[in-house]
N, C-alpha and C positions, 0 to 999 in steps of 0.2 A: 856527231861531235864527240870528242873525247871528254869524258867527265872526270873531274878530280874527286876522288872518294875521300870523305872526311870521317875519321873514326877516332878523333882526338881523345874522346872520353873513355875509350876502351871499355864500353859498358858491360860486356860479358864478364870480364874479370872482376870488375867492381861489384856487380850484382852478386857474384859468387862470394866475394869477401863480405858483402853486407849481409848475406844470408847466414853467415856464421856468427854474426853479432847477436848479443842478447836482445830479446824483444823489448821495444820501447813502448811508452804509453801513447795512446791515441792523441791526436791534436785536440785542443780545446775547441769548442764551438765558436766560430767567429762572431764578433759583434757587428752592429750595423755599419761600422766604418772600417773594420779591419778583419782579416781572415784568421787570426789566431793560429795556433799550432806550434809545433816544436820549432824553436829557433835554430837556424843553421849554426853548426859549430865553426869556430875560428879555423882558418886555413892552417894545415899542419906545417907549411913552410912559410911562416909569416915573413921571413927575411926576403923572400922573393916577391912579396906583394908590396912593392914600394911605390906603386903608381897612384895609390889612393883607393877609395871605395866607390863602387857603383852599385846601383840597385836595379832589380827587376820587379816590376809591378805585376800583380795578379788582379784581374777584374772578372768577378763571377757573382752570381746571386747566392746568398747564404741563408736565406730565411725560408721557413715553411718547407714545402716539398722540394724546393730548389736545392736545399742543403745536401740532400741525398746524392745528387749528381755532382755538385761542385766541390764538396769537401774531399772526395777521392782524387779529384784533379789537382787540388792544391797540395795534397800529400804527395802525388806523383812529381809535381814540380820541385818540392822541397827534397824529395829523395834523390832526384837527379843532381841537385846542387850539392847535397851532402856527398854523393858518390864522386863528384868532381873534385872534392877537397876544398872548394870555396875560394880557390886562388887560380885565376885564369888570365893569361897574358900579362901578368904582373899586377892585376887588379884584384882586390878583395870583392867578392860578389855576395850580395845579401838579398834576401827576400823578407824584410822585417814586417811585422804586423801593420806598421803605419802605411805601407804601400800595398796592402791587400784590401781591395775595394769591393764593396757589396752593392750590387745594382738592383736588389729586390726591394719592393714596397708591398706591404700587406701580404707577404708570403709568395709573391710572384715577381719575376723579372720586370724591370721598368726601363724603357728605352731612354727617357729623359734623364733618369738618374744615372744610367750608364754614360750618357753624353757628358754630364757634369763630372763624373769620375774621370773620364778620359781627358777633359780639360785640365783637371788637377794633375793628372799623371804627366801630361805633355809639358806642363809648366814647371815640373821639378827637374832641374838640370842634372841631377845625379842619376835619374832613371834612364837607362839605355834601351829598354824594351818593355813591352807589356805582354803578358800571356792572358788570353781570354778574348772575348767573353764566351759564355755558354750558348746564348741564344742569338739567332740571326737578326731578329728585330733590333736587339741592342747593338749588334755589330753595324747594322745599317746606319745607326745614329753616331757611332764612334769613328768609323773609318774616315769620314771627311775631316775629323779633327786630327787624328793621328797621321793622316796623309799630309795635311798641311804642315804639321810639325816635323815631318820626316822621321817619325818614331816607329821603329820596328814593332809590329803587333803580330803575334802568332796565336791562332785559335786552335784549341784541341777538339772543338766540337761543332763549329758553325758549318752549315751545309747548304744554305740558300745560294743558288747560282748567281744571282745578281750582285753578290758581294765582290765577285772577282771577274766574271766573264763579260766582256764588252757586249756580246750579243744579247745579254740580259740586263743591260743598263749600268754596268759597273763603272763605265767612264764618267757617269754623272755622280757616282758615289765618291770616287777619288778625283773629283774635278779640279782640285787645287794643283795636283801634280799627276795627271792621268798616266804619264809614261814613267813615273817614278814609283815603282811598287814598294809598299811598306808593309802591306798586310798579306800574311801567308797563313795557310791552314794545313794541318796534317791529316785531315779527313776529306773524303770525296764529297760530291755534291748531290743534291736531291733529284737531278735529272737521271741519276742512277739509283738512289735509294728508293724513291717512289716506285719506279718500274720493277725493281728487284722484289719488293714486297708484293706487287701485283702478280708477278709470275709465280711466286710461292703460294699466294692465296688461291689462284686459279688452278695451277698445274699440280701442286703438291697437296693442298687442302681440299681441292675439288669444288670450290665455290663457283657458282655461276650467276647468282643474283646477289649483288653486293650493295650494301648501304654505306654511304660515306658521310662523315661529319668532321668538320675542321674548326679550329679556334679563331679564325679570321686573321691570324697574325702572319707576318712575313714567311716564317718557316712553315707553320701549319697549313695555311692555305696553299702555299706553293707546292708542298710535297703531296698534298691531297689531289691537286690538279694533275701532277705527274702520274700519280697512282691511277687515277681515273682514266687517263688517256691510254695507259698501257693495258689496263683491265679490259677496256672496250676493244682494243686491238686484238686481245687474246680471245675475244668472243663472249666475254661476260656482259651481263646486263646490269646497269647501275639503276637500282630501283628508287634511289633518292640520294640527294647530296645537300645536306644542310650545313649552315655555318652558324656557330654560336660563340660569342666572345667569352673571355675568361671571367667576366663579371656575372655570367649566368648563374642563377641560384637554384634553379629547378630544371633538370633535364628530362623529367618525367613525361611531359607532353610530347616532346620530340621523339623520345624512344617509344612511346605508345603509338604514335603515328608511324614510326619506322616499322614496328612489329606488324602493323596491318599490311605492310607491303611484302611480308614474308621473305626477308633476306636470308641467305644461308651463310653470310659473313658480314662483319662490320669492320670498316677501316676508319681509324681515327688519325687525323692530321693535327698534331699538337704535342704538348708535353704534359707531364703529371699535374703541374701547377695550373694549367689552363683547362683542366677538365678531365684528364685521362681516366682516373679511377672513378670519378663521380659519374661519368657517362656510362662506364661499364656497369656500375651498380644499378643505375637507372634502367639500363638495358636488361639486366637480370630480372629486375622487378616487373618489367614489361613482358617477360616470357622469352627473352632472347639469350638466356644463359647457356644454352647448349650449342651455340654456333661459334665459330672462331671470331675472336676479337683481335684484330691485327693493328699494331701501332708502329711507330718509328722509334728511333733512338731516344726520343723524348719521353718514352715510358720505360726504357731500359736503364733504370737509374738505381739499381740495387736490389737486394734480396728482401724477403719477408722481414728480416731482422734490421733492415735499414729504415730508420724512423722516417715516416712520411714519404717513402718511395711509393711507386705505383703498386708493387706487390704488397707492401706493408699496409697500404690503405685498402686495396681490393681484397686481400686475403683469399678465402675460398672461392670468391666470385671470379678469380683470375684463372680458373681451371682450364679454360680454353683460350688462353692469351698467347699471342705471338708478337715478336718485335724484331726490328732491324737495328743494325749499327752501321754507320757510314765509315767503317774502318775495319781493318783486319781483326778477326776474332781469334783465330788460331795462328798466332804469330811466332816466329822463331824466338827462342829464348823465353817463351811464356812461363814455363815452369820455374826458371831461375828468377824471372822478374816477380812472379807471384810470391815466391819464397822470401825474397828480399823485402818486399813490401810488407808481408806478414811479420817478418822479423823486426821491422822498424816500427810498425803501428799496431800489431796484434789484431788486425782485421784483414779481411780479404780486399784486394783492390777493386775499384769500381770499373764500370764499363770503359771509361775514358781516362783511367789513371795512367795507362801506357802512353796515351797521346799527350797528356799533360807532361809526363816525363820527357817525351820526344820534343815537345816545344821548347823545353828548357835546354835540351841538347842543341837545338838549332841556335838558340841565343848564345850559349856558351862557346860553341864552335865559331860562331860569327865574331864574338868578342876576341877570341884567340887570334883569328886571322886579321881582324881590324887593328889589334894592338901592334901587329908586326909593322904597320905603317907609321907608328909613333905619332898619333894624332896630336895636334897642338893644344887642344883644350877639350872640354866635355862636349861642346856642340859638335866639334869635328869627330869626336869618338862616336857620338850617337849616329851621325851620318855614315861613318865607316862601318858600324855594326849593321845598319840597315842595308847598305850596299852589299856587304859580305853575305848576309843571310839570304838575300833574294837572288843571288847569282845562280842562274840556271845551269851552269857547268858543274856545280857542286852536288855530289851525292852524299847524303847523310846516312850514317849507320846508327840505328837506335834499337831498343828492344822490339819495336813493331816491325823491324826489318829495314831495308834500304829504301830511300825515297829521295826525290829531288823536287824542285819547284819549277813550274813552267813560267812563261813570260807574264802570266797574270797572278802568280803566287799560289797556284793550285798544285796539289801534290800529285806525284806520278803514281801513287798507290790508289788505284781505282777499284777498291774492294768494298763490297757490301756483305755483312755477316747477318745470318738469320738465327733467331733464338726462339725457343718455346719454354713456357713455364712448366716446371716440374715440382710438384709439391713435396717430393721426397729428396730433392737435391740439397746438399749441405749448404749452409750459409757462412760457415766459418765462425759462427757464434754459438758455440756449445752444441746442444742437442736440437737447436731450432733448425727446421728445414723449410724449404720453399725458395727456389731460386730460378733464374734464367739459365737455360742449358743451351749451349752452342749446338746448332744443327748442321749448318753448311755455310759456305761463303762463295760469292760470285766475283770473279776478277774481270772487270770490264776492259782491262788492258790487254787481255788475251783474245 
């Protein structure tokens, strides 16, 4: 099939221009109901923005450890909007604080809160798309709502297979309009992320006896299952696999029991807020501090300088930690993107800042193409944006490279990146060191 390539934002030139601008102040911490941050500037060509104002909602968790992962995504979204000039297809586009929603409760993401947020987003006629969420369990609660509303939703981080793939139950998730895709994501799925981590653990780190623990949630349990299956296929022995919910207050007994089984690696399926650093610290106390501790993108949420990130909480106990990302780590234009991000916010980008930026590119390019059809009203515009975004004939050009969406809304970029903790790596925060360092990436499309 011939694919129409979309590069309307000319991101490379705009990033270069942005990198030459003076550094701006970092965004303010979001409140429980809004995402905070630098407001987008008014479009430079106001006269051409005569069709009205549209909004793009952002839905992420912003409390506790979740903030370390979510705030960089929000910054990426807003940087993309700023680079676009804020005027697309004759519409003024905004991401005001009022439509930046927080789905965290007591420092961790909460699916019911996410569902309520999506109901509010879908009910706002000025919102043409939503970017988020961060966590797959929240997406599982939101997609039925956004699908029924016909609202475009782009996630920069969700990886559970069942959100999109019919073989994993996705038709029940989007049951209102199963053949009318509205949810897309710019990261690949856990049937690749889990196995990639297993291959690295067994073949590169040399582990043969592995202990697995997951947080019982959609993402954590699912990726741990995928990891376990691949590790066994590679000849490793799973000495134990425990599940502990995020409400667990003491991981000591589990880690003491795990230590008795003499594993030579630990794999954690989950995120920082559901036990990532606490499990590691308990493992260290149980005498397991000298073996690899491998996790997913759920713990790759910032440097030692990022407050309440995995590395910030684990500190020296993270000395043998490894993580994956369900996205390209060494992407085209990374240096330019990083420089522009630092110039705007005076901090380094997060693991998924580039995918947050890319989701906004999807929305803006879809809006530009939708506007060409002169939709009669806001409801028609919302539907036109959805249809334009999910068109599988379109290839998007973004800082992370080129990608398209398949018939289920999954990205054509099937890349998993692997990272190791380096206590000497710069954080971008003065003399403070300790950060994730890119090691390699696996392209499952090849």
